[in-house]
C-alpha positions in Angstrom: -3.0 -6.6 15.7 -3.8 -3.0 16.3 -6.9 -1.2 15.1 -5.0 1.1 12.7 -3.5 -2.0 10.9 -7.0 -3.3 10.4 -8.3 -0.2 9.1 -5.4 0.2 7.0 -6.2 -3.4 5.4 -9.8 -2.6 4.9 -9.2 0.9 3.3 -6.5 -0.6 1.2 -8.7 -3.5 -0.1 -11.6 -1.1 -0.7 -9.4 1.3 -2.7 -8.4 -1.6 -5.1 -12.1 -2.8 -5.3 -13.3 0.9 -6.1 -10.3 1.6 -8.5 -11.3 -1.5 -10.3 -15.0 -0.5 -10.5 -13.8 3.1 -11.7 -11.7 1.6 -14.4 -14.3 -0.9 -15.6 -17.7 -0.4 -14.2 -17.9 3.3 -14.3 -16.7 3.7 -17.8 -20.0 2.4 -19.2 -22.1 4.9 -17.0 -20.0 8.2 -16.9 -18.6 9.5 -20.2 -16.9 12.7 -18.8 -13.1 12.0 -18.4 -12.6 14.5 -15.6 -15.2 12.8 -13.3 -13.4 9.5 -14.1 -9.9 11.2 -13.2 -11.6 12.2 -10.1 -12.6 8.7 -9.0 -9.0 7.6 -10.0 -7.6 10.1 -7.7 -9.8 9.2 -4.8 -8.7 5.5 -5.4 -5.0 6.6 -5.5 -5.0 8.6 -2.5 -6.8 6.1 -0.6 -4.6 3.4 -1.3 -1.3 5.6 -0.5 -2.9 6.6 2.7 -3.8 3.2 3.7 -0.2 2.2 3.3 0.5 5.2 5.5 -1.9 4.0 8.1 -0.3 0.7 8.1 3.2 2.2 8.5 1.7 4.4 11.4 0.4 1.2 13.1 4.0 0.0 13.3 5.5 3.3 14.6 6.2 3.4 18.3 2.9 4.0 20.3 2.7 7.7 21.3 0.3 10.4 21.1 1.7 11.7 17.7 1.2 8.5 16.1 -2.4 8.0 17.4 -3.2 11.4 16.1 -1.6 10.5 12.7 -3.6 7.4 12.5 -6.8 9.6 13.3 -5.8 12.2 10.7 -5.2 9.5 8.2 -8.4 7.6 8.6 -10.5 10.9 8.7 -8.6 12.4 5.9 -9.2 9.5 3.6 -12.8 9.1 4.5 -13.6 12.8 3.7 -11.1 13.3 0.9 -11.7 10.0 -1.3 -15.3 9.8 0.0 -16.3 13.1 -1.1 -14.7 12.3 -4.6 -16.5 9.3 -4.9 -19.7 10.8 -4.3 -19.3 13.8 -6.4 -18.2 11.4 -9.3 -21.3 9.3 -9.0 -23.8 12.4 -8.7 -22.1 15.8 -8.9 -25.6 17.8 -8.4 -26.9 15.4 -5.6 -23.6 15.8 -3.5 -22.6 19.2 -4.5 -22.5 19.9 -0.9 -19.6 17.6 -0.4 -17.4 19.9 -2.6 -15.8 21.7 0.6 -15.2 18.5 2.3 -12.7 17.3 -0.2 -9.9 19.9 0.7 -10.6 19.4 4.5 -9.9 15.7 3.9 -6.8 16.7 2.1 -5.6 19.0 5.1 -6.3 16.0 7.4 -4.0 13.8 5.4 -1.3 16.3 5.5 -2.0 16.6 9.4 -1.4 12.8 9.3 2.0 13.1 7.8 3.1 15.9 10.2 2.0 13.9 13.2 3.8 10.9 11.8 7.0 12.8 11.5 6.7 13.9 15.2 5.9 10.3 16.2 9.2 9.2 14.6 11.3 12.0 15.8 14.3 10.5 17.4 13.3 6.9 16.8 14.2 6.7 13.1 17.8 6.3 12.4 19.2 7.3 8.7 22.4 6.0 7.7 25.2 8.7 7.5 25.8 10.4 4.4 28.6 9.4 2.1 
């Protein structure tokens, strides 16, 4: 089992736990719907990119797939992590605001690297 697979599973499970906490536990503590929406966005992106990390772990091992894995992991940590912290205490973690778009750029970079990792290895059926 690869390290990327393990990280993808851990981040995927954590996104479900954090999503459930946001849906049930935070509603009693945070009344602002925009903040709750940010939490939900963080959990959704974390789950989607955990799945992408699992797919990356199954891609043929090459430099581009390794880079994709690093970008996905870094992006999830920065993007979702900063949104979780900003939702919990916007004043205390205000400095994390610029981290969110950097994390998003890392996730985009992961998708681009994954595209290069699959170049010539993924066969699409001929179009009708």
